[in-house]
C-alpha positions in Angstrom: -15.8 -19.3 20.1 -13.7 -18.7 21.8 -9.9 -18.5 20.9 -7.0 -19.1 23.5 -3.5 -18.9 21.9 -1.1 -19.9 24.8 3.2 -19.1 24.2 5.6 -21.0 26.2 8.9 -20.2 25.1 11.2 -23.0 25.9 15.6 -21.7 25.9 16.6 -22.3 22.3 13.2 -23.3 20.8 9.1 -21.3 20.8 6.6 -23.4 21.0 2.9 -21.8 19.7 -0.9 -23.5 20.5 -4.2 -22.7 19.1 -6.9 -24.2 21.6 -11.1 -23.4 21.0 -13.5 -24.0 23.3 -17.0 -22.1 23.6 -17.2 -19.0 25.7 -19.8 -19.6 28.3 -21.7 -16.3 28.3 -19.7 -13.8 28.2 -20.6 -10.0 26.6 -20.6 -6.9 26.2 -22.8 -3.5 25.7 -21.4 0.0 24.9 -21.7 2.8 25.6 -21.0 4.5 22.8 -23.7 4.5 20.1 -21.2 3.8 17.5 -20.5 0.2 19.7 -24.2 -0.4 20.4 -23.9 -3.8 19.3 -24.1 -6.0 21.8 -20.9 -8.3 21.3 -21.2 -11.6 19.2 -19.1 -13.7 20.9 -18.9 -15.6 16.9 -17.7 -13.1 15.3 -13.5 -13.5 17.1 -14.0 -16.4 14.6 -13.1 -14.4 12.5 -9.9 -12.7 14.6 -6.8 -14.1 14.5 -3.2 -13.3 17.2 -0.1 -13.6 16.0 3.4 -12.6 16.1 2.8 -12.9 20.3 6.5 -11.5 22.0 6.2 -11.7 26.1 9.2 -10.7 27.8 11.1 -8.1 30.8 11.5 -4.9 28.6 13.8 -3.0 30.7 13.2 1.4 30.8 16.4 2.1 29.0 17.2 5.6 31.6 15.1 3.9 34.8 16.2 1.1 34.1 12.3 0.2 35.6 11.5 -3.6 34.8 8.5 -5.0 34.0 6.6 -7.2 31.4 5.8 -6.6 27.9 4.0 -8.2 25.4 3.3 -7.4 22.2 1.7 -8.7 19.3 -0.7 -8.4 16.3 -4.6 -8.7 15.9 -5.7 -9.1 11.7 -10.1 -9.2 11.4 -9.9 -12.0 9.0 -14.1 -11.1 8.6 -16.7 -9.4 7.5 -17.7 -6.4 10.0 -15.9 -3.5 11.2 -15.2 -3.9 14.7 -15.7 -1.1 17.4 -13.7 -3.3 20.5 -12.2 -6.1 21.2 -10.9 -7.4 24.1 -8.4 -9.9 25.2 -7.9 -11.6 28.8 -3.9 -12.1 29.8 -3.2 -14.3 31.2 0.6 -15.3 33.3 2.3 -18.4 33.9 5.1 -18.9 35.9 7.7 -21.4 35.3 5.5 -24.8 35.8 2.8 -22.6 33.6 0.4 -21.9 36.4 -1.1 -18.8 36.0 0.3 -16.0 38.4 -1.4 -12.7 37.7 -4.7 -12.3 34.5 -5.4 -8.6 33.6 -8.0 -7.3 30.5 -6.3 -5.1 27.8 -7.5 -3.8 24.8 -6.7 -3.9 21.7 -9.1 -2.4 20.0 -11.5 0.0 22.0 -13.4 3.1 20.5 -16.0 5.4 22.4 -16.7 9.6 22.3 -15.9 8.9 25.8 -12.0 7.2 26.2 -10.3 10.2 25.3 -6.5 9.5 24.2 -7.1 6.0 25.0 -10.0 5.1 22.3 -8.2 3.6 18.9 -9.8 3.5 15.5 -12.2 0.4 14.4 -10.8 -2.5 13.7 -12.2 -2.7 9.4 -12.1 -5.9 7.6 -8.8 -7.6 6.7 -7.4 -5.2 8.6 -4.8 -5.8 10.8 -2.8 -3.5 13.8 0.0 -4.2 15.9 -0.4 -4.0 20.0 1.9 -4.1 23.3 0.7 -4.2 27.1 2.9 -3.7 29.8 1.7 -5.3 33.2 2.8 -3.0 36.1 1.4 -5.0 38.6 2.8 -8.7 37.6 4.5 -10.8 40.4 8.0 -12.1 40.0 7.4 -15.3 39.3 6.0 -14.7 36.1 8.7 -16.4 33.9 8.9 -15.2 29.9 6.9 -16.4 27.4 4.6 -17.7 29.2 1.3 -16.3 28.8 -2.4 -16.6 27.8 -4.0 -14.2 25.1 -7.9 -15.1 25.1 -10.8 -12.9 23.1 -13.2 -12.6 25.7 -15.3 -9.4 24.3 -15.8 -8.3 20.8 -18.6 -5.2 19.7 -19.0 -4.4 16.3 -19.5 -0.7 14.7 -23.4 0.1 14.7 -23.3 0.9 10.9 -26.7 3.4 11.3 -25.1 4.7 13.5 -21.6 5.4 12.1 
């Protein structure tokens, strides 16, 4: 199952919708021995994305402005995750996609250096925040779709 979270902000009102759809053959093969399992796409049913906010953030010092997407990811299932990939789709005021990118709220790898994160344990919740410097200015704040496109379980034998 693929879970797509659509968040639209209408002045004075926030509309959330969750759409479940079948995934078509996307998979992940981890390079790390910790994430050696290929993606378990069915595990997405145990993941919950909540509290999503998306807006233009202005840096206090430089006054640079860019889209910022924040929220929480919860693991409601019985397994520990080493990788969770989001595909973020930014939309304009007519709900047309203007930009797409991948982001990793969970990425455990001995090769990732400082960008490596902790695994997402059963029952755990983590907060995420992603900046997008390449998103065009036609993006309408609050209009973003988040799809969980990859997951990888921690290989318990090599942990």
